[in-house]
Structure formats: structure tokens, C-alpha cells
N, C-alpha and C positions, 0 to 999 in steps of 0.2 A: 504494500500500500504506500502510495506516495503522499508526502506531506506538502501541503500548499500553504505558504505563509499568508497570514491575513493581509489584505490590501491596506496600504497606508491611507488613512482618511485624507480627503482633499482639504487643503488649507482654506479656512474661511477668509474671504476678502470682501471689500466694499468697492463696487465699481465707481470709477470717477471720484475717488476719495479726496482728491485735491479740492473739489468743489464743496465737499462737506467741511473741509478745513476753512475755505473761504467763507462759508456760511457762519462758522464760529466767529471769525474776524468781523463779519458783518454785524452779528448780534452784539459783540463787544462794543462796536462803534455806536450802535443804537443806544445801549445803556450809558455809554460815556456821554453822549449828547443829552439824554434825558437828565442826567445828573447835573450837567452844567447849565441846562436851560431853565432849571428851577428858579434861579435868581432873576434872570431877565424877565421871565413871565410874571414873577411876583413883584418885580421892582416898582411898578406904578402904585401898588398897594403898600409895600414896605416903606416907600418914600413918604407916604402920608403918615403911616404908623410911627415911624422913627424920625420924621422931620428932616429927611435928607434932601440936599440939593443935587443937581446933576453932577456937580463936582464931587460931592460925597460919594455918590453912586459910582462915578468913574474911579475913585480911589479903591473901592472894593473890587471892582472888575480888574483894575490894574494889579492888585495884589495877586489875583489868580494868574494873570498873564506873566508876571515876573517869575513866579515859580514854574509856570508852564514853559516859559522860554528857556530857562536854565535847565529844567528837567529834560527837555527834548534832546539836548546835546549829551547830558550826563547819562540818561537812561538809554540813549541810542548807543553809546559806547558800551554800556553795561550789557545790552542785548547781544552785541557782537562777542562779548566775553563769556557770558554765562548761558546764552541760548534763549530762544524765544519762549520756550515752554516755562522755564523757571522764572525768567524775567517778567513776563506778563502775569504770571500767577502772583508774584510778589506785589506788583503795582496795583492790580485790580483789588487784591485784598486790602491794601492800604486805603485806596480812595473809597471803597465801600464802607469801611469802618468810619472814615471821616464823614461821609454822608449821613450815617446813622447818628453821629454825634453832633451834627450841625444844629439841631434844635436847642442846644445849650447856648447858642449865640443870643445876645440880648442888646446889641448896639453896634455902632459903626466899627469899632476896633475888633470886637469878637467876630463879627461877620467877615471882616477882612482877614483875620487870622485863619478861620476855617476855610475860606476860599483860597487862601495861599496854599494850605496843605492839600486841598482838593486839586489845585492846578499842578502841584508836584506829582501827585499820584496819577492823574489822567494823562500826563505828558508822554507816557511811554507807548500809548496805543498806536500812534502812526509809525514811529520807527520800528516797533515790533511787527506790526502788520505788513509793512513794506518788506522787512526781512523774511517773514514767512512766505510772502508771495514769491520772492526771489528763490526760495528753497523749493517751493512746491509747483511752480508754473514755468513752462517754456516761454521763450520771449514773445511768441505770437499771441499768447494768452495773458501775458502780464498786464497789459493795458485794461482788458476786460475784468480780470480778477481784482485789480486795484480799484476800478470803477465800482465793482460790486461791494467791496468792504467799505470804500469811502462813501458810498450811497447811504450807509447806515447813519451818517451824520444828518443827511437830509430827512430820512425816515424818522430818526429820533427827534429832530426838530419839528417835524410835521405832526407827530402824535403827542408831543409834549404838552401843547396847550390843552388837549382834551383830557389828558391824565392829570397834569399838575393843577390846572385851574378848577377842574371838577372836584378834586380833593380839597383844594383851598376853600372854595365857596361852601363846602359842607363841613369841613373839620379844621380849617385854618392852615397856616403856612408850615407849621412844624411837621405834621404827617406828610405833607406834600414833598418835603425834601428827604424823608426817610425811605420812601418806596423805591426810588432808583438804587439806593444803596443795597437794599435787600435783593433786588434783581441781580446785582453784581455777584452776590454770594451764590445764587443759583447758577449763574453762568460759569463760575469757577469749577463747580462740580463736573460740568460737561467738558470744560477745557482740560482739566487734569486727566479725565478719562480717555479723551479722544486724541489730543495732539501729541505727535512725535515727529521728528524729522523723517523725511521719506525713506532714508537709508535704513532706519531702525523700525519703521512702523510695521507691526505684525499683520495689519489688515489691508495693506496696499496690494493691488493685483500685480502680477508679474509684468503684464503689458504696460501698466502705468509706470512701474519702476524702471523698465527699460526705456520708455519714452523720456522720462526725466533724466535718466543716466546719459542717454544719447545727446540730449540738449546740453548737459553739463560738459560732456566730452568735447562737443563742438566749441563751447566757450573756452575750454582749457587750451585749445589750439592757438588762442591768441596770447598765451603765456602771460596773462595779466598778473601784475604784482600787487601785493598788499602794501598799502601806503600808510606811513605814520600820520597821526592826526594832524600835526602841524604842517606836514607837507601837502595834505589835502587842500589846505587854504591857499597854496601857491598855484593851484590849477584854475584856469578860467572856467572850466566846466563846473567845478565846485561852486564858484560864485554864480554861475548861471542857474544852478539848482537852488541856491539860496534866494536869488532874486525871484525865481518862479513862485516861491512861497511868500517872501517878504512883501512883494508888490501886489499880491492878490488876497491872501488870507485876512488882512485887516478889513477889507471890504466885506468879506463873509462874516467876520466876527461882529462887524457893525450890525448886520442883519440879525445875527443870533442874539446879541446882547443889548441892542438899542432899539430894535424895530418896534416893540410894543410902546416904548416911550415916544418914539418918532410918530407913531400913529395917533397917540393921545395929543401930541403937539399939533398935529394936523386937524384936531377936532373930532377924532373918531373914537367912539366908545368901544372898548375891547370886547364887550359882550356882543355887540352887533358886528364887530370887525374880526371875529375869530377866524373866518375864512381867509381874510387877508394875511393873518399870521401863518396860516397853514400852506397856502398856495406857493409862495416862493420856495419853500423847502421841497415840495413835490417837484417843482420845476428843476430845482438843483439835482434831485435824484435822477430825473430823466437826462439832465445834462451830463451827469457822471457816466451813464451808460453810452450816451451819444459820443463822448470823447473817446472812451475805450473802444467802442465798436468801430468808429470811423477810422481811427489810427490803425487798428488791426486789419480792417478791410483794405486800407491803402497799402499796407505791407504785403498782403496777399496779392494785390494787384501789381506788385513789383516795385513799389516805392521803397527807397532806402528808409531805415529806421528813423534817422534824423529828420528827413523831409516829411515823413508821415506825422511825427510828433509835432513838428513846427507848424504844420498846416492847421492843426487843432488849436495851437497857441495863438495863431493869428486870428482865427475865428473868435476865440474867447476874449482876446484883448480888445477887439473892436466891439464885441457885443456888450461888454460891461458898461460902455458909455451910455447905454439905455437908462442908467440911473439919473443922468443929468436932466432929462425932460420932466422929472417928478417935481422940480421946483415951480413949475407953472400950473400945477393942479392940486386940488384938494378932493377930487373925486375918488372914492374908494376903489371903484373898478379900474380906473386909469392907473392909480398908484400900484394896485396889486398886479396889474398886467405888466407894467414897466419893471417892477421888481422881479417878477417871474422871468421875464426875458433876460434880465441882467444876471440872475442867479443861475439860470440854465447855461448861459455862456461862461460864467465864472466856473461852474462845476466841470464843464468840459476842459477848460484850462487847468483846473486843479487836478484832474485825473492825470494829465500829462506831468504836472509838477510832482505828483506823488510817485509816478513810475520812473522818472528820470534817474534816480539813484541806482535802481536795479538795471537800467539800460546801460549805465556808464561804468559802474564799479563792480569789483569782485565781491563775493558774498561777505567777506570779512570786513568790508568797508561800507556796505549798503546802509545799515542802521545808523552808523556814525554820520554819514553824509545826510541822511534823512533827518537825523536829529539836529544837525547844524542848520538845515533849511527851516526846521521848525523853530529853532531859536531865533533865526533871522525874522521869521514871521511874527514871533512873539515880541521882539524889540519894536518892529514896525507897528504892531497893534498897541503896545504900551504908549508909544508916542502919539498915535492916532487918538486913542481914548482920552489921554490927557487933554489934547486939543479939543476933542468933541465936548468933553465936560465943560471946559472953559468957555468956548465960544457959544455953546447952546445956552449957558447961563447968562450971557451978555444980552441976548435977544430973546423975547418971548412972543409966542403967537405962531401962526401957521408957517412963517418963513424962518424960524430960528435954526432950522437944519439946512437951509438952502446952500450956503457956502460948502458945507460938509458933503452934500450930495454931488456937487460939481467936482470936488477933489476926488471923491470916491469913484467917480466915473472915469477920471483921467489917469489915475495911478496905475491900474492894470495895463492900460495902453502903453505907458512908458516902460513897464516891466516887460511887455511883449517885445519891444524894440531891443531891450538889453539882452533878453534871452536869445534872440536871433543873432546877436553879435557874439555872445559868450559860449553858447553851446555849439561847438564846431570841432572838427578834427584838427589837432595841433601836433606839435612835436611830442607832447606827452602821449598822444595816441600812438605815434610811431615807436615810442619807448616802452609801450605796454603798460602805461600807468592808468589809462582809461580805455574803454572799448571804443571801436570805431562806430560812428553814428551817422 
């Protein structure tokens, strides 16, 4: 009698696992934005309760931005050292705890303190997600994957009014700031269970592993070198990446942090203008996917990587100027439409800004460069918010934000011109310091 060895059971895998990973990053970004949107949505009411001026409110928001700006670079480097899984677990735990503790705040200084800590914890999301995309996606899908996780900011901003204001009108502001923190803990359970690098993941299919391995072998043929932190700043490409965020994100953060106050200044009741708060975020969500899909489509049509990315940058830089005509209207429909057009174009631009580090640098530098660009965006936002608070307090009425809207429409256009000049193939490309684009 012959003995037949039992068949080895087939290894369990998840098809297209990389998109499940992207879904986790998307969920993290939604929760991240729910957390930060609580203050801007509650600001018109907290200003009355605590007697804050716009300058006072700006100081609280700036406290968040200072920590967020420094944290992007610090945590970006940390992600490159300890890995995405451990790094994001640490930072999400921290900012979720801070959200739950924020109800202890009872005035300007304590609000500023908690927002500072929240900004530090939340700052790691984009460097970590960008690094995860560089690990899990081939170059032709990185734009779409980046658009997917980045669209979580738009979705988070869109649903925040319905969640936060509903809780506020029924139970007050303290429960409204706790809920996003609790969601962060739930997300952590999924993250710790699911995320691993593709080389180590037990549930990745062999075909997906081979596809990612082939893409990485192709990139390795460029013999790209890992660059010291200080040397990254010597490259024009790094400054192009920084400009891409520093000249666009302050405009987006004006929408996320000041839009409810802006609408009230225009004479619009937030209870009646809830749709106006919601629509620009949905438009931005669509813009994220538009930027990722169009650039990927152009690459498949034979365009070079750099040319495809820059085409979307040009579209976005021109489109954000749609903010300027808002100075001539107080009509809710017109304001909402113009903001929606501008945020759609901003988001397409932003998708490219977020994907550029993984386009240009090897994996060990991606989160570092992404963090630097986030710090640049934070510095620009801090300056912008200080000026917004000052100038909006000088004038009251429907035109108090008019000069701000003109500048907000022009700055991304200037950023577009700088990106076209800085993101190019140079001697550093020939030396293997950055990828050809």
C-alpha cells in the first residue's frame, strides 16, 4: 500500500490587498479631519461663549499649525526610521487621547494648549500615508492611490458638520470633540491587525507580490541613492515639492478653519448654510480623484511622468483663482459654487503635490521629503492665519475677507509657476540623487 502525503493547504490571500491598505489610509484621513474640524465648526459659537476675537481664534489655530508644521518634518523622518506601521500607531494613539481630553479646556490658553498637542499628533498622517503608498503601489497607480487617501480629508470635512454640529446642538461642545477621538481608537485596532509591508504580509497574493517586486526592481535600475537630510535641501526638486504644498495648503486650511466664520461675515446663518459648508469638501474629493486619474491616464497615453504631473498642476493653479470673484457677491449659491470650483482645482493640484515625493525619491527619503513639504505648508499657513486674524478684525461686515480672498486666489498660481521651474531633470538626476521625471 502506498502512502500519499496530505496536500498542503493553499495559503489564504486577499486579492488586491494594496487597495485595502489604501482604504485604511483613507479612513485614517477621515478621522484626522473630523478631529481637526471640530474647532472650526464650533468657532462661531465658542467665540461668543468665551468672548474671542478673530485674532484670538487665529492664535488657537496657529498653535495647532506650529506643532503640525514641526511635526511633519520630525515624524516624517521618524516614519523612515521606525516604519509606517509602528509610527502611525504611535501618533494616532497620541492624538486620540488628546481629543478625549480636550473637554478639560476652559479658555483661550487651555484651548491653545490642547490644539498644539493635537497638531503634533495629527502631523504624521500625510508623511506616513505617502510612504505607505510608495511601498504598496506601482508608479502608474501612485497618483490614484494618493488621491484616494487624500480624499479622506474632503470626506471628513464634508461629514463633519453633520456629526459635530448635531452633537453640539443636542449635548454641547464637549461631547462633540470626544467622538472623533474614540473613532481613532477603533481605527487602531484595524490598523494593527491588517498593515504590514508587502514583503512581510502573510495575506498578499503571489501575483501582487510579484507585480510590486517587478516595479521595485525597475526602480532599482536607476541606482538611486539615499540622501542625508541636509543634502535634500540642496536639491531644487526638494524645494519644488515644498512649494507645491506651501503655496496651496494655506488656501485649503482657510476653507477648513475659517469658512464657517467667513460665511457668518457674509451674513449667512450656518443653520441655513450647512450645504455651503459641505459642498466645497465634496468638490475637493472629486478633484482629488480627477488629479490622480488624469495624470495616470496621461502616463498610459505615453506622456512622461513629469509632463503628466505638471499638466494637472497647471490646471489647479489656474482654477484656484475662482476664489477671487467671491468678493463681488453675497449670494449663497454663487459663493458655494465658486468655492466648489476652487477646491476641486486645489485638490487636483494637491494630489500631485502629495505624490511628488514618491515620484522623485527612494523609499528611505519619501516620508522625510513629504514631511518637509508639510512643514513648509505649515509655516505658510501660520503666516496666513496671523494675517487673516489681523486684517479681518480691522474691517467688519460683508467685505472684511475681500483682500484675503484675492490673495488666496493668486498664491497657488504663483506656486504653479515655481513648480514648473523647480521640478525638472538636473545634474542631481544624472547623479542618481533623484529619479528622472
